[in-house]
Structures are given as C-alpha cells and as structure tokens.
A tleap script that builds the chain and sets N, CA, C and O, in Angstrom:
source leaprc.protein.ff14SB
mol = sequence {
  NMET LEU GLU ILE ASP THR TYR GLN GLN ASP
  GLY LYS VAL PHE GLN PHE VAL LYS VAL PRO
  MET GLN LYS ALA PRO LEU LEU LEU LEU LYS
  GLY ASP ARG GLY TYR VAL MET CYS GLY TYR
  LEU ASN LEU GLU ALA ALA GLU LYS LEU GLY
  ASP ILE ALA VAL ARG VAL THR GLY VAL ASN
  THR LEU GLU ASP LEU LEU GLY LYS GLU ILE
  ALA GLY VAL THR THR ARG ALA ARG GLU ALA
  GLY ILE ASN THR GLY ASP ARG VAL LYS ASP
  ILE LEU GLU LYS LEU CALA
}
set mol.1.N position { -71.206 -33.907 -81.088 }
set mol.1.CA position { -72.472 -33.774 -81.762 }
set mol.1.C position { -73.191 -32.523 -81.249 }
set mol.1.O position { -73.163 -32.227 -80.054 }
set mol.2.N position { -73.812 -31.821 -82.133 }
set mol.2.CA position { -74.572 -30.620 -81.825 }
set mol.2.C position { -75.753 -30.972 -80.925 }
set mol.2.O position { -76.475 -31.935 -81.182 }
set mol.3.N position { -75.941 -30.182 -79.865 }
set mol.3.CA position { -77.058 -30.395 -78.943 }
set mol.3.C position { -77.970 -29.169 -78.977 }
set mol.3.O position { -77.519 -28.043 -78.767 }
set mol.4.N position { -79.244 -29.398 -79.241 }
set mol.4.CA position { -80.245 -28.332 -79.215 }
set mol.4.C position { -81.341 -28.787 -78.266 }
set mol.4.O position { -81.859 -29.898 -78.382 }
set mol.5.N position { -81.688 -27.914 -77.322 }
set mol.5.CA position { -82.662 -28.285 -76.296 }
set mol.5.C position { -83.403 -27.029 -75.853 }
set mol.5.O position { -83.098 -25.927 -76.308 }
set mol.6.N position { -84.359 -27.199 -74.979 }
set mol.6.CA position { -85.037 -26.057 -74.377 }
set mol.6.C position { -84.814 -26.097 -72.873 }
set mol.6.O position { -84.575 -27.152 -72.286 }
set mol.7.N position { -84.898 -24.930 -72.274 }
set mol.7.CA position { -84.799 -24.787 -70.829 }
set mol.7.C position { -85.959 -23.908 -70.404 }
set mol.7.O position { -86.228 -22.887 -71.038 }
set mol.8.N position { -86.654 -24.294 -69.331 }
set mol.8.CA position { -87.785 -23.505 -68.840 }
set mol.8.C position { -87.500 -23.008 -67.438 }
set mol.8.O position { -86.977 -23.738 -66.595 }
set mol.9.N position { -87.853 -21.751 -67.201 }
set mol.9.CA position { -87.747 -21.155 -65.873 }
set mol.9.C position { -88.900 -20.182 -65.708 }
set mol.9.O position { -89.099 -19.298 -66.542 }
set mol.10.N position { -89.650 -20.341 -64.650 }
set mol.10.CA position { -90.785 -19.455 -64.340 }
set mol.10.C position { -91.748 -19.333 -65.515 }
set mol.10.O position { -92.256 -18.247 -65.796 }
set mol.11.N position { -91.996 -20.438 -66.197 }
set mol.11.CA position { -92.939 -20.446 -67.304 }
set mol.11.C position { -92.403 -19.886 -68.602 }
set mol.11.O position { -93.131 -19.839 -69.594 }
set mol.12.N position { -91.161 -19.461 -68.626 }
set mol.12.CA position { -90.533 -18.926 -69.843 }
set mol.12.C position { -89.664 -20.009 -70.463 }
set mol.12.O position { -89.011 -20.775 -69.755 }
set mol.13.N position { -89.661 -20.066 -71.783 }
set mol.13.CA position { -88.905 -21.084 -72.500 }
set mol.13.C position { -87.721 -20.427 -73.211 }
set mol.13.O position { -87.858 -19.395 -73.867 }
set mol.14.N position { -86.562 -21.054 -73.059 }
set mol.14.CA position { -85.322 -20.592 -73.681 }
set mol.14.C position { -84.776 -21.698 -74.570 }
set mol.14.O position { -84.930 -22.880 -74.262 }
set mol.15.N position { -84.142 -21.321 -75.663 }
set mol.15.CA position { -83.483 -22.285 -76.543 }
set mol.15.C position { -82.023 -22.405 -76.114 }
set mol.15.O position { -81.348 -21.399 -75.893 }
set mol.16.N position { -81.545 -23.635 -75.999 }
set mol.16.CA position { -80.160 -23.887 -75.611 }
set mol.16.C position { -79.455 -24.621 -76.739 }
set mol.16.O position { -79.974 -25.594 -77.285 }
set mol.17.N position { -78.259 -24.140 -77.083 }
set mol.17.CA position { -77.450 -24.765 -78.120 }
set mol.17.C position { -76.051 -25.007 -77.556 }
set mol.17.O position { -75.449 -24.131 -76.935 }
set mol.18.N position { -75.558 -26.213 -77.790 }
set mol.18.CA position { -74.195 -26.582 -77.388 }
set mol.18.C position { -73.499 -27.196 -78.587 }
set mol.18.O position { -73.976 -28.172 -79.166 }
set mol.19.N position { -72.361 -26.611 -78.954 }
set mol.19.CA position { -71.595 -27.093 -80.096 }
set mol.19.C position { -70.217 -27.516 -79.599 }
set mol.19.O position { -69.454 -26.674 -79.124 }
set mol.20.N position { -69.882 -28.794 -79.695 }
set mol.20.CA position { -68.538 -29.216 -79.299 }
set mol.20.C position { -67.496 -28.583 -80.229 }
set mol.20.O position { -67.628 -28.630 -81.452 }
set mol.21.N position { -66.477 -28.000 -79.635 }
set mol.21.CA position { -65.367 -27.441 -80.407 }
set mol.21.C position { -64.124 -28.252 -80.041 }
set mol.21.O position { -64.244 -29.301 -79.407 }
set mol.22.N position { -62.955 -27.797 -80.421 }
set mol.22.CA position { -61.746 -28.564 -80.167 }
set mol.22.C position { -61.374 -28.597 -78.674 }
set mol.22.O position { -61.025 -29.659 -78.159 }
set mol.23.N position { -61.441 -27.470 -77.981 }
set mol.23.CA position { -60.975 -27.398 -76.596 }
set mol.23.C position { -62.100 -27.272 -75.576 }
set mol.23.O position { -61.979 -27.779 -74.461 }
set mol.24.N position { -63.171 -26.618 -75.935 }
set mol.24.CA position { -64.305 -26.388 -75.031 }
set mol.24.C position { -65.547 -26.195 -75.884 }
set mol.24.O position { -65.430 -25.854 -77.061 }
set mol.25.N position { -66.735 -26.402 -75.324 }
set mol.25.CA position { -67.950 -26.239 -76.129 }
set mol.25.C position { -68.353 -24.773 -76.289 }
set mol.25.O position { -68.042 -23.930 -75.448 }
set mol.26.N position { -69.041 -24.496 -77.372 }
set mol.26.CA position { -69.675 -23.208 -77.597 }
set mol.26.C position { -71.101 -23.327 -77.070 }
set mol.26.O position { -71.836 -24.229 -77.471 }
set mol.27.N position { -71.498 -22.420 -76.170 }
set mol.27.CA position { -72.836 -22.468 -75.562 }
set mol.27.C position { -73.600 -21.188 -75.852 }
set mol.27.O position { -73.022 -20.102 -75.894 }
set mol.28.N position { -74.917 -21.327 -76.052 }
set mol.28.CA position { -75.808 -20.193 -76.258 }
set mol.28.C position { -77.159 -20.522 -75.634 }
set mol.28.O position { -77.714 -21.594 -75.872 }
set mol.29.N position { -77.682 -19.603 -74.841 }
set mol.29.CA position { -79.018 -19.732 -74.261 }
set mol.29.C position { -79.797 -18.502 -74.696 }
set mol.29.O position { -79.459 -17.382 -74.314 }
set mol.30.N position { -80.856 -18.707 -75.508 }
set mol.30.CA position { -81.575 -17.596 -76.128 }
set mol.30.C position { -83.004 -17.495 -75.625 }
set mol.30.O position { -83.757 -18.469 -75.619 }
set mol.31.N position { -83.356 -16.280 -75.202 }
set mol.31.CA position { -84.739 -15.953 -74.880 }
set mol.31.C position { -85.330 -15.115 -75.995 }
set mol.31.O position { -84.657 -14.853 -76.992 }
set mol.32.N position { -86.579 -14.686 -75.846 }
set mol.32.CA position { -87.221 -13.865 -76.875 }
set mol.32.C position { -86.592 -12.487 -77.013 }
set mol.32.O position { -86.552 -11.931 -78.111 }
set mol.33.N position { -86.096 -11.925 -75.900 }
set mol.33.CA position { -85.553 -10.558 -75.919 }
set mol.33.C position { -84.033 -10.492 -75.994 }
set mol.33.O position { -83.482 -9.509 -76.491 }
set mol.34.N position { -83.349 -11.525 -75.506 }
set mol.34.CA position { -81.891 -11.479 -75.469 }
set mol.34.C position { -81.300 -12.852 -75.224 }
set mol.34.O position { -82.013 -13.855 -75.205 }
set mol.35.N position { -79.978 -12.889 -75.035 }
set mol.35.CA position { -79.310 -14.173 -74.923 }
set mol.35.C position { -78.058 -14.110 -74.061 }
set mol.35.O position { -77.491 -13.050 -73.795 }
set mol.36.N position { -77.658 -15.316 -73.637 }
set mol.36.CA position { -76.417 -15.523 -72.894 }
set mol.36.C position { -75.491 -16.297 -73.814 }
set mol.36.O position { -75.887 -17.312 -74.387 }
set mol.37.N position { -74.258 -15.824 -73.958 }
set mol.37.CA position { -73.295 -16.500 -74.817 }
set mol.37.C position { -72.029 -16.814 -74.042 }
set mol.37.O position { -71.718 -16.167 -73.041 }
set mol.38.N position { -71.310 -17.807 -74.514 }
set mol.38.CA position { -70.033 -18.145 -73.899 }
set mol.38.C position { -68.936 -17.272 -74.508 }
set mol.38.O position { -69.189 -16.457 -75.395 }
set mol.39.N position { -67.741 -17.459 -74.022 }
set mol.39.CA position { -66.608 -16.656 -74.456 }
set mol.39.C position { -66.215 -16.828 -75.912 }
set mol.39.O position { -65.475 -15.998 -76.440 }
set mol.40.N position { -66.684 -17.881 -76.583 }
set mol.40.CA position { -66.398 -18.057 -78.003 }
set mol.40.C position { -67.040 -16.956 -78.850 }
set mol.40.O position { -66.532 -16.605 -79.915 }
set mol.41.N position { -68.152 -16.421 -78.368 }
set mol.41.CA position { -68.904 -15.466 -79.175 }
set mol.41.C position { -68.510 -14.037 -78.830 }
set mol.41.O position { -67.988 -13.779 -77.745 }
set mol.42.N position { -68.753 -13.126 -79.731 }
set mol.42.CA position { -68.203 -11.786 -79.682 }
set mol.42.C position { -69.195 -10.780 -79.107 }
set mol.42.O position { -70.190 -10.443 -79.748 }
set mol.43.N position { -68.922 -10.308 -77.905 }
set mol.43.CA position { -69.778 -9.324 -77.253 }
set mol.43.C position { -69.778 -7.996 -78.014 }
set mol.43.O position { -70.791 -7.297 -78.043 }
set mol.44.N position { -68.664 -7.654 -78.618 }
set mol.44.CA position { -68.572 -6.403 -79.374 }
set mol.44.C position { -69.493 -6.421 -80.594 }
set mol.44.O position { -70.090 -5.399 -80.933 }
set mol.45.N position { -69.612 -7.563 -81.248 }
set mol.45.CA position { -70.541 -7.681 -82.378 }
set mol.45.C position { -71.979 -7.539 -81.893 }
set mol.45.O position { -72.787 -6.869 -82.536 }
set mol.46.N position { -72.304 -8.168 -80.761 }
set mol.46.CA position { -73.650 -8.040 -80.187 }
set mol.46.C position { -73.948 -6.581 -79.851 }
set mol.46.O position { -75.072 -6.115 -80.034 }
set mol.47.N position { -72.948 -5.870 -79.364 }
set mol.47.CA position { -73.100 -4.442 -79.056 }
set mol.47.C position { -73.411 -3.656 -80.321 }
set mol.47.O position { -74.335 -2.843 -80.334 }
set mol.48.N position { -72.650 -3.892 -81.383 }
set mol.48.CA position { -72.872 -3.180 -82.653 }
set mol.48.C position { -74.269 -3.433 -83.205 }
set mol.48.O position { -74.872 -2.549 -83.814 }
set mol.49.N position { -74.781 -4.645 -82.991 }
set mol.49.CA position { -76.102 -5.001 -83.500 }
set mol.49.C position { -77.236 -4.517 -82.602 }
set mol.49.O position { -78.406 -4.597 -82.977 }
set mol.50.N position { -76.889 -4.012 -81.410 }
set mol.50.CA position { -77.906 -3.508 -80.495 }
set mol.50.C position { -78.643 -4.602 -79.741 }
set mol.50.O position { -79.777 -4.401 -79.305 }
set mol.51.N position { -78.010 -5.759 -79.584 }
set mol.51.CA position { -78.643 -6.881 -78.896 }
set mol.51.C position { -78.602 -6.732 -77.380 }
set mol.51.O position { -77.716 -6.078 -76.830 }
set mol.52.N position { -79.570 -7.345 -76.719 }
set mol.52.CA position { -79.510 -7.545 -75.272 }
set mol.52.C position { -78.764 -8.857 -75.098 }
set mol.52.O position { -79.335 -9.932 -75.278 }
set mol.53.N position { -77.482 -8.766 -74.745 }
set mol.53.CA position { -76.638 -9.946 -74.676 }
set mol.53.C position { -75.705 -9.869 -73.480 }
set mol.53.O position { -75.260 -8.793 -73.081 }
set mol.54.N position { -75.420 -11.038 -72.918 }
set mol.54.CA position { -74.454 -11.140 -71.834 }
set mol.54.C position { -73.490 -12.272 -72.153 }
set mol.54.O position { -73.833 -13.221 -72.858 }
set mol.55.N position { -72.264 -12.153 -71.615 }
set mol.55.CA position { -71.247 -13.174 -71.850 }
set mol.55.C position { -70.794 -13.762 -70.527 }
set mol.55.O position { -70.613 -13.053 -69.537 }
set mol.56.N position { -70.616 -15.073 -70.537 }
set mol.56.CA position { -70.018 -15.787 -69.412 }
set mol.56.C position { -68.825 -16.567 -69.947 }
set mol.56.O position { -68.754 -16.867 -71.139 }
set mol.57.N position { -67.900 -16.890 -69.070 }
set mol.57.CA position { -66.726 -17.646 -69.489 }
set mol.57.C position { -66.539 -18.843 -68.561 }
set mol.57.O position { -67.060 -18.874 -67.446 }
set mol.58.N position { -65.786 -19.822 -69.043 }
set mol.58.CA position { -65.480 -20.989 -68.229 }
set mol.58.C position { -66.653 -21.914 -68.004 }
set mol.58.O position { -66.801 -22.480 -66.921 }
set mol.59.N position { -67.495 -22.078 -69.025 }
set mol.59.CA position { -68.676 -22.935 -68.896 }
set mol.59.C position { -68.591 -24.090 -69.882 }
set mol.59.O position { -68.101 -23.939 -71.001 }
set mol.60.N position { -69.080 -25.247 -69.442 }
set mol.60.CA position { -69.082 -26.435 -70.297 }
set mol.60.C position { -70.462 -27.055 -70.445 }
set mol.60.O position { -70.686 -27.858 -71.351 }
set mol.61.N position { -71.394 -26.691 -69.562 }
set mol.61.CA position { -72.735 -27.273 -69.565 }
set mol.61.C position { -73.767 -26.180 -69.328 }
set mol.61.O position { -73.429 -25.057 -68.953 }
set mol.62.N position { -75.033 -26.527 -69.554 }
set mol.62.CA position { -76.122 -25.599 -69.252 }
set mol.62.C position { -76.123 -25.252 -67.764 }
set mol.62.O position { -76.337 -24.097 -67.397 }
set mol.63.N position { -75.888 -26.243 -66.911 }
set mol.63.CA position { -75.869 -26.001 -65.468 }
set mol.63.C position { -74.754 -25.035 -65.089 }
set mol.63.O position { -74.952 -24.162 -64.244 }
set mol.64.N position { -73.575 -25.185 -65.710 }
set mol.64.CA position { -72.476 -24.235 -65.487 }
set mol.64.C position { -72.914 -22.828 -65.855 }
set mol.64.O position { -72.706 -21.880 -65.097 }
set mol.65.N position { -73.528 -22.704 -67.034 }
set mol.65.CA position { -73.950 -21.407 -67.543 }
set mol.65.C position { -74.953 -20.744 -66.602 }
set mol.65.O position { -74.830 -19.554 -66.311 }
set mol.66.N position { -75.934 -21.490 -66.126 }
set mol.66.CA position { -76.975 -20.930 -65.261 }
set mol.66.C position { -76.419 -20.435 -63.934 }
set mol.66.O position { -76.914 -19.451 -63.385 }
set mol.67.N position { -75.404 -21.099 -63.418 }
set mol.67.CA position { -74.843 -20.730 -62.129 }
set mol.67.C position { -73.727 -19.712 -62.191 }
set mol.67.O position { -73.250 -19.252 -61.153 }
set mol.68.N position { -73.305 -19.354 -63.380 }
set mol.68.CA position { -72.148 -18.483 -63.564 }
set mol.68.C position { -72.501 -17.011 -63.388 }
set mol.68.O position { -73.621 -16.584 -63.670 }
set mol.69.N position { -71.517 -16.243 -62.914 }
set mol.69.CA position { -71.660 -14.789 -62.869 }
set mol.69.C position { -71.335 -14.221 -64.245 }
set mol.69.O position { -70.466 -14.733 -64.950 }
set mol.70.N position { -72.031 -13.176 -64.611 }
set mol.70.CA position { -71.873 -12.550 -65.914 }
set mol.70.C position { -70.564 -11.770 -65.955 }
set mol.70.O position { -70.256 -10.995 -65.050 }
set mol.71.N position { -69.794 -11.990 -67.030 }
set mol.71.CA position { -68.497 -11.345 -67.192 }
set mol.71.C position { -68.575 -10.082 -68.042 }
set mol.71.O position { -67.723 -9.201 -67.920 }
set mol.72.N position { -69.595 -9.985 -68.907 }
set mol.72.CA position { -69.721 -8.820 -69.775 }
set mol.72.C position { -71.149 -8.646 -70.242 }
set mol.72.O position { -71.890 -9.621 -70.369 }
set mol.73.N position { -71.541 -7.400 -70.498 }
set mol.73.CA position { -72.901 -7.090 -70.948 }
set mol.73.C position { -72.859 -6.031 -72.037 }
set mol.73.O position { -71.931 -5.224 -72.099 }
set mol.74.N position { -73.859 -6.042 -72.882 }
set mol.74.CA position { -74.007 -4.967 -73.857 }
set mol.74.C position { -74.726 -3.784 -73.193 }
set mol.74.O position { -75.286 -3.915 -72.104 }
set mol.75.N position { -74.700 -2.656 -73.853 }
set mol.75.CA position { -75.386 -1.472 -73.354 }
set mol.75.C position { -76.874 -1.738 -73.172 }
set mol.75.O position { -77.458 -1.337 -72.165 }
set mol.76.N position { -77.486 -2.408 -74.137 }
set mol.76.CA position { -78.922 -2.712 -74.024 }
set mol.76.C position { -79.208 -3.645 -72.866 }
set mol.76.O position { -80.255 -3.521 -72.232 }
set mol.77.N position { -78.310 -4.579 -72.568 }
set mol.77.CA position { -78.484 -5.461 -71.413 }
set mol.77.C position { -78.411 -4.643 -70.126 }
set mol.77.O position { -79.213 -4.842 -69.214 }
set mol.78.N position { -77.456 -3.731 -70.053 }
set mol.78.CA position { -77.327 -2.862 -68.872 }
set mol.78.C position { -78.594 -2.026 -68.702 }
set mol.78.O position { -79.073 -1.849 -67.582 }
set mol.79.N position { -79.133 -1.518 -69.794 }
set mol.79.CA position { -80.373 -0.732 -69.739 }
set mol.79.C position { -81.553 -1.582 -69.271 }
set mol.79.O position { -82.508 -1.054 -68.701 }
set mol.80.N position { -81.495 -2.887 -69.505 }
set mol.80.CA position { -82.545 -3.809 -69.058 }
set mol.80.C position { -82.362 -4.209 -67.592 }
set mol.80.O position { -83.167 -4.957 -67.039 }
set mol.81.N position { -81.292 -3.700 -66.970 }
set mol.81.CA position { -81.065 -3.979 -65.557 }
set mol.81.C position { -80.134 -5.140 -65.276 }
set mol.81.O position { -80.124 -5.673 -64.166 }
set mol.82.N position { -79.351 -5.538 -66.266 }
set mol.82.CA position { -78.406 -6.639 -66.106 }
set mol.82.C position { -77.004 -6.060 -65.967 }
set mol.82.O position { -76.618 -5.166 -66.720 }
set mol.83.N position { -76.244 -6.572 -65.002 }
set mol.83.CA position { -74.902 -6.057 -64.740 }
set mol.83.C position { -73.884 -7.182 -64.645 }
set mol.83.O position { -74.240 -8.325 -64.359 }
set mol.84.N position { -72.620 -6.859 -64.885 }
set mol.84.CA position { -71.574 -7.837 -64.648 }
set mol.84.C position { -71.636 -8.226 -63.177 }
set mol.84.O position { -71.924 -7.402 -62.309 }
set mol.85.N position { -71.363 -9.485 -62.920 }
set mol.85.CA position { -71.433 -10.000 -61.560 }
set mol.85.C position { -72.777 -10.613 -61.209 }
set mol.85.O position { -72.865 -11.404 -60.269 }
set mol.86.N position { -73.839 -10.262 -61.952 }
set mol.86.CA position { -75.143 -10.912 -61.728 }
set mol.86.C position { -75.026 -12.387 -62.114 }
set mol.86.O position { -74.259 -12.738 -63.011 }
set mol.87.N position { -75.776 -13.237 -61.445 }
set mol.87.CA position { -75.798 -14.662 -61.779 }
set mol.87.C position { -76.837 -14.868 -62.887 }
set mol.87.O position { -77.933 -14.310 -62.832 }
set mol.88.N position { -76.484 -15.667 -63.880 }
set mol.88.CA position { -77.343 -15.872 -65.057 }
set mol.88.C position { -78.747 -16.286 -64.654 }
set mol.88.O position { -79.714 -15.704 -65.146 }
set mol.89.N position { -78.893 -17.270 -63.778 }
set mol.89.CA position { -80.238 -17.760 -63.443 }
set mol.89.C position { -81.112 -16.665 -62.810 }
set mol.89.O position { -82.338 -16.776 -62.810 }
set mol.90.N position { -80.482 -15.607 -62.270 }
set mol.90.CA position { -81.229 -14.525 -61.648 }
set mol.90.C position { -81.688 -13.449 -62.617 }
set mol.90.O position { -82.494 -12.596 -62.246 }
set mol.91.N position { -81.196 -13.468 -63.850 }
set mol.91.CA position { -81.549 -12.397 -64.810 }
set mol.91.C position { -82.319 -12.917 -66.024 }
set mol.91.O position { -82.627 -12.149 -66.935 }
set mol.92.N position { -82.629 -14.208 -66.044 }
set mol.92.CA position { -83.257 -14.778 -67.235 }
set mol.92.C position { -84.587 -14.127 -67.585 }
set mol.92.O position { -84.920 -14.020 -68.766 }
set mol.93.N position { -85.362 -13.686 -66.582 }
set mol.93.CA position { -86.652 -13.066 -66.886 }
set mol.93.C position { -86.456 -11.805 -67.743 }
set mol.93.O position { -87.369 -11.403 -68.465 }
set mol.94.N position { -85.287 -11.188 -67.669 }
set mol.94.CA position { -85.012 -9.975 -68.467 }
set mol.94.C position { -84.660 -10.314 -69.913 }
set mol.94.O position { -84.631 -9.436 -70.775 }
set mol.95.N position { -84.394 -11.591 -70.170 }
set mol.95.CA position { -84.091 -12.034 -71.530 }
set mol.95.C position { -85.275 -12.734 -72.182 }
set mol.95.O position { -85.268 -12.987 -73.387 }
set mol.96.N position { -86.297 -13.047 -71.381 }
set mol.96.CA position { -87.447 -13.824 -71.867 }
set mol.96.C position { -88.350 -13.003 -72.765 }
set mol.96.O position { -89.360 -13.509 -73.255 }
savepdb mol mol.pdb
quit
C-alpha cells in the first residue's frame, strides 16, 4: 500500500512517499527546494531538469534513508553544498 507522510527536522517539513514495488520500495523525501530519491529514480533525468536532487541506494524505510550516505548528486545539489558521502540527515536544511 502506498504510504504518504511528513517528516519534520529543525522546524522544516518534508513530504515522504513510499511505494511498495516487487523487490524493494521506491522512496522519495521532498523539501521545498530539492529532494532525496532512492535508486529506482533517475538522477540523470533530475540533472536534465535542473533539480536539486540526491540519490541513495539500499534503503527500505525513512529511517534507512535519513541515515544513509549520498551516492549521487545533481550539479545544482553540488552547488548547494551537497556532496556524495554526506549523510542525508545532515543536508536536509539545504533541501528545505
């Protein structure tokens, strides 16, 4: 079943979406300026669209996503000060 929820950190609100797929869930955490996506989603498309986006892999829950190191970033995310290897929970203010 599709799960839609909110997550708050430091007074900022993020939208969280979890979609069960066949082998692993599709996860998305969206702030006002940018978002965190799981490996199901296409970082190259986010790059073409000029989004502030980061990708993580190997996540099944919101808690997994928050604790994970970033595997990929778009150019706009890098310009916002987000880098591969950063932990998601440490960069959320840049997506808010």
